[in-house]
N, CA, C and O atoms as CSV, one atom per row, in Angstrom:
chain,resi,resn,atom,element,x,y,z
A,1,VAL,N,N,-15.546,77.046,-38.878
A,1,VAL,CA,C,-14.169,76.672,-39.515
A,1,VAL,C,C,-13.286,75.709,-39.224
A,1,VAL,O,O,-12.222,75.749,-39.843
A,2,MET,N,N,-13.476,74.712,-38.314
A,2,MET,CA,C,-12.546,73.835,-38.082
A,2,MET,C,C,-13.104,72.927,-38.939
A,2,MET,O,O,-12.337,72.185,-39.552
A,3,LEU,N,N,-14.455,72.822,-39.132
A,3,LEU,CA,C,-14.432,72.189,-40.226
A,3,LEU,C,C,-14.053,72.087,-41.506
A,3,LEU,O,O,-13.828,71.029,-42.094
A,4,GLN,N,N,-13.946,73.629,-42.135
A,4,GLN,CA,C,-13.915,73.630,-42.895
A,4,GLN,C,C,-12.110,73.833,-43.180
A,4,GLN,O,O,-11.572,74.114,-44.251
A,5,TYR,N,N,-11.539,73.619,-42.020
A,5,TYR,CA,C,-9.756,73.418,-42.197
A,5,TYR,C,C,-9.953,71.555,-42.900
A,5,TYR,O,O,-9.258,71.086,-43.801
A,6,ALA,N,N,-10.866,70.962,-42.296
A,6,ALA,CA,C,-10.376,69.580,-42.312
A,6,ALA,C,C,-10.852,69.050,-44.042
A,6,ALA,O,O,-10.345,68.307,-44.882
A,7,PHE,N,N,-11.957,69.812,-43.976
A,7,PHE,CA,C,-13.170,69.011,-45.279
A,7,PHE,C,C,-13.149,69.826,-46.099
A,7,PHE,O,O,-12.679,70.962,-46.044
A,8,ASP,N,N,-13.831,69.124,-47.200
A,8,ASP,CA,C,-13.890,69.952,-48.243
A,8,ASP,C,C,-15.670,70.015,-48.152
A,8,ASP,O,O,-16.233,68.990,-47.765
A,9,CYS,N,N,-16.144,70.698,-48.356
A,9,CYS,CA,C,-17.786,70.795,-47.675
A,9,CYS,C,C,-18.741,71.281,-49.230
A,9,CYS,O,O,-18.488,72.327,-49.828
A,10,GLU,N,N,-19.889,70.243,-49.706
A,10,GLU,CA,C,-20.325,70.016,-50.443
A,10,GLU,C,C,-21.868,70.426,-50.472
A,10,GLU,O,O,-22.358,69.330,-50.745
A,11,GLU,N,N,-22.765,71.159,-50.382
A,11,GLU,CA,C,-23.913,71.485,-49.920
A,11,GLU,C,C,-25.080,70.500,-51.072
A,11,GLU,O,O,-25.686,71.008,-52.016
A,12,LEU,N,N,-25.139,69.252,-50.723
A,12,LEU,CA,C,-26.364,68.335,-51.453
A,12,LEU,C,C,-27.416,68.924,-51.901
A,12,LEU,O,O,-27.388,69.509,-52.983
A,13,PHE,N,N,-28.321,68.875,-51.273
A,13,PHE,CA,C,-30.207,69.496,-50.955
A,13,PHE,C,C,-30.732,70.023,-49.619
A,13,PHE,O,O,-30.546,69.722,-48.440
A,14,ILE,N,N,-31.418,70.875,-50.233
A,14,ILE,CA,C,-32.336,71.137,-48.896
A,14,ILE,C,C,-33.365,70.115,-48.586
A,14,ILE,O,O,-34.013,69.578,-49.484
A,15,VAL,N,N,-33.535,69.822,-47.259
A,15,VAL,CA,C,-35.026,69.253,-46.677
A,15,VAL,C,C,-35.302,70.084,-46.111
A,15,VAL,O,O,-34.596,70.898,-45.516
A,16,PRO,N,N,-36.791,69.977,-46.245
A,16,PRO,CA,C,-38.073,70.514,-45.526
A,16,PRO,C,C,-38.212,70.352,-44.516
A,16,PRO,O,O,-37.598,69.439,-43.964
A,17,PRO,N,N,-39.281,71.353,-43.658
A,17,PRO,CA,C,-39.439,71.309,-42.141
A,17,PRO,C,C,-40.229,69.846,-42.573
A,17,PRO,O,O,-39.760,68.754,-42.252
A,18,GLN,N,N,-41.368,69.982,-43.268
A,18,GLN,CA,C,-42.653,68.879,-43.139
A,18,GLN,C,C,-41.692,67.504,-43.326
A,18,GLN,O,O,-42.326,66.461,-43.481
A,19,ALA,N,N,-40.671,67.435,-43.327
A,19,ALA,CA,C,-39.676,65.540,-43.449
A,19,ALA,C,C,-39.449,65.925,-41.582
A,19,ALA,O,O,-38.220,65.950,-41.638
A,20,PHE,N,N,-39.649,66.118,-40.599
A,20,PHE,CA,C,-39.828,66.536,-39.413
A,20,PHE,C,C,-41.118,66.086,-38.818
A,20,PHE,O,O,-42.183,66.313,-39.393
A,21,ILE,N,N,-41.048,65.401,-37.588
A,21,ILE,CA,C,-41.912,65.740,-36.745
A,21,ILE,C,C,-41.637,65.833,-35.261
A,21,ILE,O,O,-41.445,64.783,-34.648
A,22,PRO,N,N,-41.601,66.987,-34.629
A,22,PRO,CA,C,-42.422,67.801,-34.310
A,22,PRO,C,C,-41.195,68.564,-35.755
A,22,PRO,O,O,-39.991,68.341,-35.879
A,23,ARG,N,N,-42.199,69.562,-36.735
A,23,ARG,CA,C,-41.392,70.275,-37.716
A,23,ARG,C,C,-40.445,71.315,-37.101
A,23,ARG,O,O,-40.676,71.614,-35.930
A,24,PRO,N,N,-39.760,71.709,-37.512
A,24,PRO,CA,C,-38.702,72.151,-37.005
A,24,PRO,C,C,-39.293,73.658,-37.921
A,24,PRO,O,O,-39.830,73.479,-39.015
A,25,LYS,N,N,-39.126,75.172,-37.333
A,25,LYS,CA,C,-39.406,76.639,-37.981
A,25,LYS,C,C,-38.241,76.598,-38.909
A,25,LYS,O,O,-37.915,77.778,-39.041
A,26,VAL,N,N,-37.398,75.808,-39.661
A,26,VAL,CA,C,-36.170,76.031,-40.535
A,26,VAL,C,C,-36.195,74.876,-41.481
A,26,VAL,O,O,-36.595,73.731,-41.272
A,27,ASP,N,N,-35.770,75.315,-42.386
A,27,ASP,CA,C,-35.132,74.173,-43.411
A,27,ASP,C,C,-34.150,73.402,-42.533
A,27,ASP,O,O,-34.256,73.354,-41.308
A,28,SER,N,N,-33.163,72.785,-43.252
A,28,SER,CA,C,-32.057,71.795,-42.899
A,28,SER,C,C,-31.277,71.855,-44.259
A,28,SER,O,O,-31.366,72.578,-45.251
A,29,GLN,N,N,-30.858,71.301,-44.072
A,29,GLN,CA,C,-29.686,70.667,-45.547
A,29,GLN,C,C,-28.582,69.695,-45.096
A,29,GLN,O,O,-27.872,69.525,-44.105
A,30,ILE,N,N,-28.828,69.016,-46.574
A,30,ILE,CA,C,-27.005,67.541,-46.166
A,30,ILE,C,C,-26.201,68.034,-46.686
A,30,ILE,O,O,-26.319,68.416,-47.850
A,31,ILE,N,N,-25.129,68.181,-45.982
A,31,ILE,CA,C,-23.657,68.506,-46.739
A,31,ILE,C,C,-23.534,67.127,-46.830
A,31,ILE,O,O,-24.283,66.247,-46.405
A,32,ARG,N,N,-22.012,67.023,-47.720
A,32,ARG,CA,C,-21.202,65.802,-48.028
A,32,ARG,C,C,-19.769,66.360,-47.650
A,32,ARG,O,O,-19.419,67.218,-48.461
A,33,LEU,N,N,-18.814,66.118,-46.628
A,33,LEU,CA,C,-17.701,66.125,-46.135
A,33,LEU,C,C,-16.661,65.030,-46.473
A,33,LEU,O,O,-16.628,63.896,-45.995
A,34,THR,N,N,-15.515,65.764,-47.705
A,34,THR,CA,C,-14.393,64.878,-48.061
A,34,THR,C,C,-13.080,65.871,-47.316
A,34,THR,O,O,-12.895,67.075,-47.134
A,35,THR,N,N,-12.360,64.643,-47.036
A,35,THR,CA,C,-11.293,64.995,-46.021
A,35,THR,C,C,-10.696,65.860,-46.903
A,35,THR,O,O,-11.053,65.745,-48.075
A,36,LYS,N,N,-9.972,66.603,-46.671
A,36,LYS,CA,C,-8.749,67.443,-47.311
A,36,LYS,C,C,-7.683,66.435,-47.690
A,36,LYS,O,O,-6.944,66.343,-46.710
A,37,PRO,N,N,-7.351,65.804,-48.455
A,37,PRO,CA,C,-5.668,65.194,-49.056
A,37,PRO,C,C,-4.554,65.548,-47.603
A,37,PRO,O,O,-3.911,64.859,-46.810
A,38,ASN,N,N,-4.792,67.044,-47.834
A,38,ASN,CA,C,-3.322,67.959,-47.196
A,38,ASN,C,C,-3.370,69.158,-46.631
A,38,ASN,O,O,-2.488,69.992,-46.838
A,39,PRO,N,N,-4.697,69.444,-45.634
A,39,PRO,CA,C,-4.581,70.383,-44.728
A,39,PRO,C,C,-3.504,71.276,-44.785
A,39,PRO,O,O,-2.544,70.505,-44.762
A,40,ALA,N,N,-3.093,72.314,-44.839
A,40,ALA,CA,C,-1.885,73.359,-43.999
A,40,ALA,C,C,-1.699,72.870,-42.877
A,40,ALA,O,O,-2.473,72.177,-42.218
A,41,LYS,N,N,-0.360,73.320,-42.557
A,41,LYS,CA,C,0.300,73.089,-41.247
A,41,LYS,C,C,-0.047,74.060,-40.032
A,41,LYS,O,O,0.362,75.222,-40.038
A,42,VAL,N,N,-0.706,73.619,-39.136
A,42,VAL,CA,C,-1.356,73.917,-38.233
A,42,VAL,C,C,-1.627,73.569,-36.888
A,42,VAL,O,O,-2.397,72.621,-36.737
A,43,ASN,N,N,-1.154,74.135,-35.839
A,43,ASN,CA,C,-1.371,73.786,-34.647
A,43,ASN,C,C,-2.456,73.484,-34.062
A,43,ASN,O,O,-2.753,74.205,-33.109
A,44,LEU,N,N,-3.393,72.356,-34.411
A,44,LEU,CA,C,-4.937,71.874,-34.492
A,44,LEU,C,C,-5.881,72.437,-32.813
A,44,LEU,O,O,-6.892,73.120,-32.654
A,45,ASN,N,N,-5.126,71.882,-32.017
A,45,ASN,CA,C,-5.271,72.783,-30.203
A,45,ASN,C,C,-5.153,74.515,-30.469
A,45,ASN,O,O,-6.109,75.272,-30.297
A,46,GLN,N,N,-4.044,74.875,-30.833
A,46,GLN,CA,C,-4.384,76.317,-30.898
A,46,GLN,C,C,-5.151,76.919,-31.775
A,46,GLN,O,O,-5.689,77.976,-31.446
A,47,LEU,N,N,-5.382,76.312,-33.218
A,47,LEU,CA,C,-6.608,76.846,-34.317
A,47,LEU,C,C,-7.616,77.116,-33.804
A,47,LEU,O,O,-8.150,78.222,-33.896
A,48,GLU,N,N,-8.331,75.572,-32.785
A,48,GLU,CA,C,-9.028,75.479,-31.928
A,48,GLU,C,C,-9.453,77.036,-31.379
A,48,GLU,O,O,-10.337,77.760,-31.837
A,49,ALA,N,N,-8.466,77.323,-30.170
A,49,ALA,CA,C,-8.534,78.152,-29.193
A,49,ALA,C,C,-8.706,79.715,-29.627
A,49,ALA,O,O,-9.197,80.595,-28.920
A,50,LEU,N,N,-8.117,79.885,-31.136
A,50,LEU,CA,C,-8.145,80.593,-31.847
A,50,LEU,C,C,-9.308,81.409,-31.840
A,50,LEU,O,O,-9.596,82.447,-31.243
A,51,VAL,N,N,-10.263,80.246,-33.137
A,51,VAL,CA,C,-11.293,80.245,-33.609
A,51,VAL,C,C,-12.465,80.806,-32.776
A,51,VAL,O,O,-13.208,81.697,-33.187
A,52,LYS,N,N,-12.592,80.076,-31.301
A,52,LYS,CA,C,-13.509,80.502,-30.017
A,52,LYS,C,C,-12.839,82.097,-30.209
A,52,LYS,O,O,-13.041,83.073,-30.931
A,53,GLN,N,N,-12.155,81.807,-29.378
A,53,GLN,CA,C,-11.580,83.308,-29.192
A,53,GLN,C,C,-12.364,84.166,-30.149
A,53,GLN,O,O,-13.410,84.697,-29.775
A,54,ALA,N,N,-11.898,84.323,-31.370
A,54,ALA,CA,C,-12.232,85.327,-32.579
A,54,ALA,C,C,-14.301,85.272,-32.167
A,54,ALA,O,O,-15.034,86.100,-31.625
A,55,PHE,N,N,-14.452,84.498,-32.497
A,55,PHE,CA,C,-16.288,84.284,-32.383
A,55,PHE,C,C,-16.766,84.274,-30.838
A,55,PHE,O,O,-17.833,83.697,-30.629
A,56,ALA,N,N,-16.089,84.856,-29.720
A,56,ALA,CA,C,-16.749,84.603,-28.865
A,56,ALA,C,C,-18.117,85.904,-28.298
A,56,ALA,O,O,-19.185,85.868,-27.686
A,57,GLN,N,N,-17.245,86.931,-28.957
A,57,GLN,CA,C,-18.325,87.901,-29.061
A,57,GLN,C,C,-18.230,88.893,-30.755
A,57,GLN,O,O,-17.668,89.891,-31.207
A,58,ARG,N,N,-19.237,87.751,-31.222
A,58,ARG,CA,C,-19.482,87.925,-32.615
A,58,ARG,C,C,-19.281,88.855,-33.304
A,58,ARG,O,O,-18.450,88.748,-34.206
A,59,ARG,N,N,-20.035,90.163,-33.079
A,59,ARG,CA,C,-19.982,91.479,-33.443
A,59,ARG,C,C,-18.999,92.064,-33.058
A,59,ARG,O,O,-18.643,92.577,-34.119
A,60,LYS,N,N,-18.308,92.367,-32.353
A,60,LYS,CA,C,-17.530,92.624,-32.339
A,60,LYS,C,C,-15.954,92.178,-33.556
A,60,LYS,O,O,-15.856,91.052,-34.042
A,61,THR,N,N,-15.033,93.165,-33.802
A,61,THR,CA,C,-13.998,93.079,-34.903
A,61,THR,C,C,-12.701,91.845,-34.584
A,61,THR,O,O,-12.364,91.787,-33.402
A,62,ILE,N,N,-12.352,91.379,-35.053
A,62,ILE,CA,C,-10.968,90.862,-34.832
A,62,ILE,C,C,-9.789,91.112,-33.997
A,62,ILE,O,O,-9.018,90.282,-33.514
A,63,LYS,N,N,-9.770,92.610,-33.889
A,63,LYS,CA,C,-8.922,93.169,-33.701
A,63,LYS,C,C,-9.099,93.294,-31.638
A,63,LYS,O,O,-8.196,93.237,-30.804
A,64,ASN,N,N,-10.425,93.451,-31.453
A,64,ASN,CA,C,-11.040,93.627,-30.380
A,64,ASN,C,C,-10.862,91.712,-29.818
A,64,ASN,O,O,-10.314,91.372,-28.769
A,65,ASN,N,N,-11.305,91.022,-30.549
A,65,ASN,CA,C,-11.371,89.950,-29.700
A,65,ASN,C,C,-10.450,88.706,-30.001
A,65,ASN,O,O,-10.450,87.536,-29.618
A,66,LEU,N,N,-9.705,89.419,-30.808
A,66,LEU,CA,C,-7.418,88.473,-30.316
A,66,LEU,C,C,-6.546,89.786,-29.914
A,66,LEU,O,O,-5.345,89.547,-29.791
A,67,LYS,N,N,-6.814,90.689,-29.761
A,67,LYS,CA,C,-6.112,91.730,-28.365
A,67,LYS,C,C,-4.821,91.440,-27.697
A,67,LYS,O,O,-3.719,91.977,-27.581
A,68,LYS,N,N,-5.559,90.125,-27.224
A,68,LYS,CA,C,-4.442,89.456,-26.123
A,68,LYS,C,C,-3.737,88.654,-26.778
A,68,LYS,O,O,-2.602,88.492,-26.330
A,69,ILE,N,N,-4.120,87.859,-28.057
A,69,ILE,CA,C,-3.361,87.375,-28.819
A,69,ILE,C,C,-2.203,87.723,-29.982
A,69,ILE,O,O,-1.069,87.246,-30.034
A,70,ILE,N,N,-2.746,88.584,-30.800
A,70,ILE,CA,C,-2.470,89.588,-31.686
A,70,ILE,C,C,-2.786,90.705,-31.702
A,70,ILE,O,O,-3.861,91.157,-31.308
A,71,SER,N,N,-1.525,91.529,-32.346
A,71,SER,CA,C,-1.567,92.758,-32.409
A,71,SER,C,C,-2.457,93.464,-33.816
A,71,SER,O,O,-2.449,92.885,-34.903
A,72,GLU,N,N,-3.110,94.623,-33.622
A,72,GLU,CA,C,-3.388,95.267,-34.887
A,72,GLU,C,C,-2.344,95.243,-35.841
A,72,GLU,O,O,-2.701,94.629,-36.847
A,73,GLN,N,N,-0.930,95.776,-35.923
A,73,GLN,CA,C,0.137,96.053,-36.729
A,73,GLN,C,C,0.524,94.419,-37.503
A,73,GLN,O,O,0.660,94.294,-38.720
A,74,GLN,N,N,0.686,92.994,-36.270
A,74,GLN,CA,C,0.265,92.098,-37.057
A,74,GLN,C,C,-0.689,91.226,-37.801
A,74,GLN,O,O,-0.578,90.191,-38.459
A,75,LEU,N,N,-1.399,91.801,-37.552
A,75,LEU,CA,C,-3.087,91.586,-38.214
A,75,LEU,C,C,-2.574,92.356,-40.076
A,75,LEU,O,O,-2.342,91.850,-41.174
A,76,GLN,N,N,-2.604,93.649,-39.569
A,76,GLN,CA,C,-1.931,94.024,-40.900
A,76,GLN,C,C,-0.732,93.726,-41.758
A,76,GLN,O,O,-0.621,94.113,-42.921
A,77,ASP,N,N,0.215,92.965,-41.065
A,77,ASP,CA,C,1.091,92.859,-41.619
A,77,ASP,C,C,0.604,91.114,-42.444
A,77,ASP,O,O,1.243,90.534,-43.321
A,78,LEU,N,N,-0.236,90.817,-42.015
A,78,LEU,CA,C,-1.014,89.147,-42.754
A,78,LEU,C,C,-1.917,89.641,-43.718
A,78,LEU,O,O,-2.613,88.769,-44.240
A,79,ASN,N,N,-2.102,90.831,-44.107
A,79,ASN,CA,C,-2.865,91.352,-44.953
A,79,ASN,C,C,-4.510,91.313,-44.665
A,79,ASN,O,O,-5.442,91.251,-45.467
A,80,ILE,N,N,-4.499,91.378,-43.148
A,80,ILE,CA,C,-6.039,91.161,-42.501
A,80,ILE,C,C,-6.969,92.638,-41.996
A,80,ILE,O,O,-6.675,93.194,-40.937
A,81,ASP,N,N,-7.874,93.061,-42.711
A,81,ASP,CA,C,-8.382,93.892,-41.891
A,81,ASP,C,C,-8.684,93.697,-40.471
A,81,ASP,O,O,-9.465,92.769,-40.262
A,82,PRO,N,N,-8.216,94.408,-39.320
A,82,PRO,CA,C,-8.213,94.577,-37.557
A,82,PRO,C,C,-10.083,94.693,-37.852
A,82,PRO,O,O,-11.087,93.994,-37.717
A,83,LYS,N,N,-9.839,95.545,-38.146
A,83,LYS,CA,C,-11.896,95.806,-38.222
A,83,LYS,C,C,-13.052,94.546,-38.727
A,83,LYS,O,O,-14.268,94.597,-38.537
A,84,ALA,N,N,-12.261,93.387,-39.442
A,84,ALA,CA,C,-12.885,92.556,-39.704
A,84,ALA,C,C,-13.871,91.897,-39.160
A,84,ALA,O,O,-13.240,91.610,-38.142
A,85,ARG,N,N,-15.022,91.354,-38.963
A,85,ARG,CA,C,-15.534,90.322,-38.339
A,85,ARG,C,C,-15.385,88.753,-38.456
A,85,ARG,O,O,-15.448,88.248,-39.577
A,86,PRO,N,N,-15.242,88.181,-37.645
A,86,PRO,CA,C,-14.869,86.979,-37.609
A,86,PRO,C,C,-14.864,86.136,-38.763
A,86,PRO,O,O,-13.989,85.545,-39.395
A,87,GLU,N,N,-16.423,86.290,-38.870
A,87,GLU,CA,C,-17.595,85.790,-39.847
A,87,GLU,C,C,-16.982,85.744,-40.946
A,87,GLU,O,O,-17.294,84.767,-41.627
A,88,THR,N,N,-15.763,86.838,-41.656
A,88,THR,CA,C,-15.717,86.976,-43.073
A,88,THR,C,C,-14.239,86.691,-43.312
A,88,THR,O,O,-13.691,86.710,-44.415
A,89,LEU,N,N,-13.640,86.415,-42.096
A,89,LEU,CA,C,-11.941,85.967,-42.661
A,89,LEU,C,C,-12.326,84.563,-42.962
A,89,LEU,O,O,-13.316,83.910,-42.633
A,90,THR,N,N,-11.041,84.207,-43.836
A,90,THR,CA,C,-11.042,82.765,-44.305
A,90,THR,C,C,-10.269,81.640,-43.710
A,90,THR,O,O,-9.340,82.119,-43.060
A,91,VAL,N,N,-10.273,80.312,-43.667
A,91,VAL,CA,C,-9.752,79.203,-43.004
A,91,VAL,C,C,-8.442,79.660,-43.690
A,91,VAL,O,O,-7.648,79.206,-42.866
A,92,LYS,N,N,-7.773,80.171,-44.512
A,92,LYS,CA,C,-6.684,80.169,-44.675
A,92,LYS,C,C,-5.828,81.518,-43.404
A,92,LYS,O,O,-4.781,81.449,-42.759
A,93,GLN,N,N,-6.659,82.380,-43.490
A,93,GLN,CA,C,-6.238,83.701,-42.526
A,93,GLN,C,C,-6.121,83.305,-41.456
A,93,GLN,O,O,-5.067,83.563,-40.875
A,94,TYR,N,N,-7.395,82.343,-40.617
A,94,TYR,CA,C,-6.899,81.899,-39.182
A,94,TYR,C,C,-5.769,81.012,-38.996
A,94,TYR,O,O,-4.941,81.165,-38.098
A,95,VAL,N,N,-5.738,79.760,-40.156
A,95,VAL,CA,C,-3.876,79.054,-39.542
A,95,VAL,C,C,-2.847,80.492,-40.238
A,95,VAL,O,O,-1.667,80.454,-39.891
A,96,GLU,N,N,-3.271,81.721,-41.188
A,96,GLU,CA,C,-2.065,82.345,-40.996
A,96,GLU,C,C,-1.689,83.131,-39.013
A,96,GLU,O,O,-0.792,83.078,-38.172
A,97,ILE,N,N,-2.890,83.684,-39.164
A,97,ILE,CA,C,-2.493,84.124,-37.561
A,97,ILE,C,C,-2.281,83.042,-36.200
A,97,ILE,O,O,-1.740,83.475,-35.183
A,98,THR,N,N,-2.767,81.570,-36.285
A,98,THR,CA,C,-2.594,80.768,-35.447
A,98,THR,C,C,-0.902,80.244,-36.162
A,98,THR,O,O,-0.224,79.450,-35.510
A,99,ASN,N,N,-0.569,80.596,-37.037
A,99,ASN,CA,C,0.957,80.334,-37.028
A,99,ASN,C,C,1.906,81.459,-36.350
A,99,ASN,O,O,2.862,81.418,-35.575
A,100,THR,N,N,1.111,82.584,-37.080
A,100,THR,CA,C,1.893,83.481,-36.353
A,100,THR,C,C,2.190,83.644,-35.051
A,100,THR,O,O,3.287,84.082,-34.704
A,101,GLN,N,N,1.102,83.261,-34.068
A,101,GLN,CA,C,0.506,83.118,-32.784
A,101,GLN,C,C,1.856,82.103,-31.861
A,101,GLN,O,O,2.608,82.196,-30.891
A,102,THR,N,N,1.518,81.246,-32.863
A,102,THR,CA,C,2.549,79.757,-32.758
A,102,THR,C,C,4.476,80.574,-32.595
A,102,THR,O,O,5.138,80.180,-31.635
A,103,ARG,N,N,4.850,81.173,-33.153
A,103,ARG,CA,C,5.820,81.984,-33.574
A,103,ARG,C,C,6.213,82.744,-32.839
A,103,ARG,O,O,7.424,82.708,-32.619
A,104,LEU,N,N,5.362,83.790,-32.117
A,104,LEU,CA,C,6.087,84.822,-31.397
A,104,LEU,C,C,6.113,83.803,-29.999
A,104,LEU,O,O,6.909,83.909,-29.067
A,105,GLN,N,N,5.109,82.882,-30.119
A,105,GLN,CA,C,5.096,82.354,-28.361
A,105,GLN,C,C,6.791,81.178,-28.395
A,105,GLN,O,O,7.560,81.279,-27.440
A,106,CYS,N,N,7.033,80.464,-29.234
A,106,CYS,CA,C,8.138,80.167,-29.870
A,106,CYS,C,C,9.445,81.247,-28.988
A,106,CYS,O,O,10.077,80.954,-27.974
A,107,ARG,N,N,9.513,82.441,-29.762
A,107,ARG,CA,C,10.435,83.534,-29.945
A,107,ARG,C,C,10.645,83.797,-28.235
A,107,ARG,O,O,11.717,84.096,-27.707
A,108,THR,N,N,8.982,83.550,-27.341
A,108,THR,CA,C,9.030,84.676,-25.934
A,108,THR,C,C,9.624,83.090,-25.103
A,108,THR,O,O,9.968,83.038,-23.923
A,109,GLN,N,N,9.621,82.344,-25.717
A,109,GLN,CA,C,10.377,81.042,-24.481
A,109,GLN,C,C,11.589,81.062,-24.235
A,109,GLN,O,O,12.074,80.242,-23.455
């Protein structure tokens, strides 16, 4: 998520296991990273913390992983299914959650 926030990622080609010594049991892939000219405005530290929390228990839902950060109703207000898994959310959705969290923190201070 953090990589996709700052870069456009383009898959170039697969590198087979035979290209390495010792041979791994998986294929590798070469990708090209191109810096995005104008990524969405967001506090990067908060975005990173939110993404870490979202993926802390990968098989749990966003609602469960982020319950200390954002409510189920707030997720629904952002058109995010609270039952969604972390890997199904878009970078834009993570940015929206982070910006909502930032606004909520500003109101309580």
